[in-house]
C-alpha positions in Angstrom: 102.5 -21.2 122.8 100.2 -21.8 125.1 99.4 -20.6 128.5 98.9 -22.9 131.3 96.6 -22.4 133.3 92.9 -23.8 134.8 90.5 -21.3 133.2 89.2 -19.0 134.9 90.5 -20.8 138.3 93.7 -19.6 138.2 96.0 -19.5 141.1 97.8 -16.4 141.5 100.4 -14.9 143.6 100.6 -10.9 143.5 103.2 -8.8 145.5 102.4 -5.3 146.3 99.2 -6.2 146.5 98.3 -3.4 148.9 99.6 -0.3 147.7 97.2 2.4 145.7 96.8 1.0 142.6 97.2 -2.8 144.4 93.9 -3.5 146.3 92.2 -2.5 142.7 93.9 -4.9 140.4 94.0 -7.5 143.2 90.1 -7.5 143.8 89.4 -6.9 140.0 91.7 -10.3 139.8 89.7 -11.8 142.5 86.2 -10.9 141.3 86.9 -12.6 137.7 87.1 -15.8 139.6 91.1 -16.7 140.4 92.5 -17.2 143.8 94.4 -14.5 144.9 97.0 -14.7 147.3 98.8 -11.5 148.4 102.5 -11.2 149.6 102.0 -9.1 152.9 104.6 -7.8 155.3 102.3 -5.6 157.5 100.2 -7.8 160.1 98.1 -4.8 160.4 96.4 -5.6 157.3 96.3 -9.8 157.3 92.8 -9.8 159.0 91.0 -7.5 157.0 92.4 -8.8 153.6 91.4 -12.5 154.6 88.1 -10.9 155.2 88.0 -9.6 151.8 88.6 -12.9 150.6 92.4 -13.0 150.1 94.7 -15.5 150.9 97.4 -13.5 152.3 101.6 -15.4 152.7 102.7 -12.8 155.6 106.8 -12.2 154.8 109.5 -10.1 152.9 111.2 -11.1 149.6 114.3 -10.5 151.7 112.9 -14.1 153.7 113.4 -16.0 150.2 113.3 -19.3 151.7 110.5 -18.9 153.8 108.6 -17.6 149.8 110.3 -20.4 147.8 108.8 -23.2 150.3 105.3 -21.1 149.9 105.5 -21.2 146.8 106.8 -24.3 146.3 103.8 -26.1 147.6 100.7 -23.9 146.1 101.0 -24.4 142.6 100.5 -21.4 141.2 100.3 -20.4 138.0 100.9 -16.9 137.4 103.1 -14.0 139.3 101.9 -10.3 139.4 104.5 -8.0 140.7 102.8 -4.3 141.3 106.2 -3.6 144.0 107.3 0.3 143.5 108.1 3.1 145.1 108.5 7.0 144.4 110.8 7.6 146.6 114.2 5.9 147.7 115.5 5.9 151.1 118.5 4.7 152.6 116.7 1.3 153.8 114.6 0.8 151.4 115.9 1.7 148.1 114.8 1.9 144.3 117.7 -0.5 143.2 116.4 -2.8 146.1 112.5 -2.6 145.4 112.8 -1.9 141.6 115.8 -4.7 140.2 116.6 -6.4 143.4 113.2 -7.7 144.6 112.2 -8.4 140.9 115.5 -10.6 140.5 114.1 -12.5 143.3 110.7 -12.9 141.9 111.7 -13.9 138.8 114.3 -17.1 140.0 111.3 -18.0 142.8 108.9 -18.3 139.5 111.4 -20.0 137.4 112.4 -23.0 140.3 108.5 -23.3 141.0 107.6 -24.0 137.5 105.4 -20.3 137.4 105.9 -19.3 133.6 103.5 -16.8 133.6 105.1 -13.1 135.0 103.2 -9.9 134.7 105.1 -6.7 136.1 104.8 -3.2 136.7 107.2 -0.8 134.9 106.6 2.6 134.5 106.1 5.1 131.5 109.5 6.8 130.5 111.8 3.4 132.3 115.0 4.4 130.4 119.1 4.6 131.0 118.7 7.9 132.7 120.0 10.9 135.4 116.6 9.8 137.5 117.3 6.7 139.2 113.4 6.1 139.6 113.3 5.7 135.5 116.9 3.9 135.6 115.6 1.3 138.2 112.5 0.9 136.5 114.3 0.5 133.4 117.1 -2.3 134.7 114.3 -4.0 136.4 111.9 -4.3 133.2 114.9 -5.8 131.5 115.4 -8.8 134.1 111.8 -9.8 133.0 111.9 -9.2 129.0 115.4 -11.7 129.5 113.7 -13.9 131.7 112.8 -16.9 129.1 109.2 -16.8 131.1 105.9 -16.2 129.5 105.8 -12.4 130.8 104.0 -8.9 130.3 105.8 -5.5 130.9 103.0 -2.3 131.5 104.3 1.0 131.4 101.8 3.4 133.0 102.1 7.3 133.0 100.8 8.7 136.1 97.5 6.9 137.8 94.9 8.4 139.2 92.0 7.2 141.2 90.8 7.5 145.3 93.8 8.1 147.8 96.0 8.8 145.1 99.6 10.2 146.4 100.3 12.3 143.6 96.9 13.9 143.3 96.0 14.1 146.7 99.5 15.9 147.4 98.3 17.9 144.1 95.0 18.8 145.6 96.3 19.8 148.8 98.9 22.2 147.9 95.8 23.6 145.5 93.9 24.3 148.9 96.3 24.9 151.8 98.9 27.5 150.0 98.5 31.3 149.5 100.3 30.2 146.2 101.0 27.3 144.1 104.8 26.2 143.5 105.8 24.8 140.2 108.9 23.1 139.8 110.4 24.3 136.2 108.5 25.3 133.1 105.7 22.8 134.3 105.4 21.9 130.3 106.3 18.7 130.4 103.4 16.6 129.8 101.2 13.4 130.8 98.8 10.7 130.0 97.1 10.0 133.3 95.0 6.8 133.4 92.3 5.6 135.7 93.3 2.8 138.0 90.3 0.9 136.8 91.6 0.5 133.5 95.5 -0.3 135.2 93.4 -3.3 137.1 91.3 -4.5 134.1 94.8 -4.5 131.7 96.2 -6.8 134.2 93.3 -9.0 134.7 92.5 -9.1 131.1 96.0 -9.7 130.3 96.2 -13.7 132.6 94.0 -14.6 129.8 95.4 -13.7 126.6 98.0 -15.2 124.5 98.7 -11.9 122.6 100.0 -10.3 125.4 102.7 -12.5 126.0 106.1 -11.0 125.6 105.0 -7.3 125.2 105.3 -4.5 126.3 102.2 -2.2 127.0 102.1 1.8 127.6 99.3 2.5 129.3 98.1 6.2 129.1 94.6 8.3 129.5 92.6 10.1 127.1 94.2 13.1 127.7 97.2 15.0 127.9 98.3 17.3 130.3 101.4 19.7 131.3 102.2 19.6 134.3 101.0 23.6 135.0 97.8 22.0 132.9 96.6 19.3 135.8 97.6 22.2 138.5 95.2 24.2 136.5 92.8 21.8 136.2 92.2 21.4 139.7 92.0 25.2 140.5 89.4 25.2 138.1 87.5 22.5 139.3 88.2 23.6 142.9 88.3 27.5 143.2 89.2 30.0 144.2 92.6 30.8 141.5 95.9 30.7 143.2 98.9 32.8 142.5 101.5 29.9 140.7 104.9 30.7 141.3 107.6 29.2 139.2 110.6 28.1 140.6 113.8 26.9 138.6 114.6 23.0 138.2 118.2 23.5 139.5 117.7 25.8 142.4 115.1 23.5 143.8 117.0 19.9 143.3 120.4 21.9 144.7 117.7 22.5 147.8 116.5 18.7 148.3 120.1 17.7 147.8 120.9 18.8 151.3 118.0 18.2 153.2 118.7 14.5 151.9 121.7 14.2 153.4 120.0 15.1 156.7 118.8 12.1 159.2 115.8 9.6 157.9 113.1 11.4 159.3 113.9 14.6 157.4 113.9 12.8 154.1 110.4 11.2 154.8 109.0 14.3 155.4 110.2 15.7 152.3 107.3 16.3 149.8 109.4 16.1 146.9 112.8 14.5 146.4 115.8 15.8 143.7 114.8 12.7 142.0 111.1 13.8 141.5 112.3 17.0 139.8 114.6 15.3 137.3 111.6 12.9 136.3 109.9 16.4 135.6 112.3 16.9 132.5 110.9 14.4 130.2 107.3 14.0 129.2 105.4 11.2 130.3 102.8 10.1 127.3 102.0 7.0 125.5 104.4 7.3 121.6 101.1 6.3 119.8 97.5 5.1 119.5 95.7 2.9 122.2 92.9 1.3 120.2 94.7 -1.9 119.9 95.5 -1.8 123.5 91.9 -0.8 124.7 90.2 -3.8 122.4 92.8 -6.4 123.2 92.2 -5.6 127.3 88.3 -3.9 127.1 89.9 -0.9 128.6 86.9 2.1 128.8 89.5 4.8 130.3 88.2 7.5 132.1 88.9 11.1 131.4 91.2 13.0 134.5 88.4 15.8 134.7 85.2 13.3 135.0 86.8 11.5 137.7 88.1 15.2 139.7 84.7 16.2 139.6 83.3 13.2 141.5 86.5 12.8 143.3 86.3 16.7 144.8 82.5 16.0 145.1 83.1 12.8 147.4 86.4 13.5 149.3 85.5 17.3 150.0 81.8 17.8 150.0 82.5 20.0 147.2 79.9 21.1 144.5 81.2 21.0 141.1 79.6 22.6 138.3 
C-alpha cells in the first residue's frame, strides 16, 4: 500500500477548518508545507483566511455540483473532515452534519480520485441514547466502509484558547453564586490539547501506518466532570457552593424548552442530548505511548494550560 502524495507538497481540502480545532489543524498542515484549501460558507471570513495563506472555496457541502466541479479541476491528494456540532438544530441537525455531510464528502472523494480521507469522530461514538454519539458512530462507519485510505480520530474533550466547553465552565464558575452539577458529576474525561490534535492530523497525512485505523486521543490526566469544576475553582478562587441536580429532572426540563421556537433553542446553555452524553465515561481504553510515538505527540496537561489561559484571558495571577 502506498499513499499518493507529492512529498510534503500535498494538496489538502479541509472541511470544518474554521471551527474551534480547525484553525489550529489547518495552520499546522499548511506550515508543514502542504497547500491547504478550506471550504467556507461565511463570506466575512474569506479575506482573512486568504491573508493567512489559505486557498478558499466559498460554499457548502449542500452545493454538491459546485464542490464537485472545484475538486475535479484541482487534483487534491487528501480530504480532512473536521465538521461537527455539539448542539443539533432543526435546520442544522446531527444527522445532516455528522452523517449526510460525511456521505457527500466520501462520494466527492471517490468521484475525483482523492483516496486519502482523514475524519474527526468522537470518543464515545456508538449506538446510544445520545444522538450526538449515535450520528458520530454512523458517520464513522461510512468512512470505514468507503474503500478509501482512511484514518479516523476519536478525541476526548479538546481544550485550547476559546474552547466553548471550557469557556462555558469557567464563566459558570466565575459568574454564579453556586455551581450547578448535573447528575453525580462522576463521569470521567481525559481532556487533550488542540495542538496535539493538530500534530496527529498533520503527521497522519504522511504515515502509511495510520491508514485503515481508528485512533483514540486523550490527554495525560483523567478528571471527573466535577473534578474539572474543582480544578477551575482551585485556580480561580474563591470556591463556590456546588449544587447537584438529578439528570432525569434536568433532561425533562430541557426537553420542554427544546420544543419552543428556534431562538430559544439556540440560547440554551446545555441540551438534553448533552445530559445523556454525561452518562458515559469519555476516556481512552489503553496506553497512548504508541500513538504518541507514531504522531510525535507532546500532550499538555489540562492544569498547566488552564493556569496560562486564566492568566492570559482574565489577567489572573495563578500561583
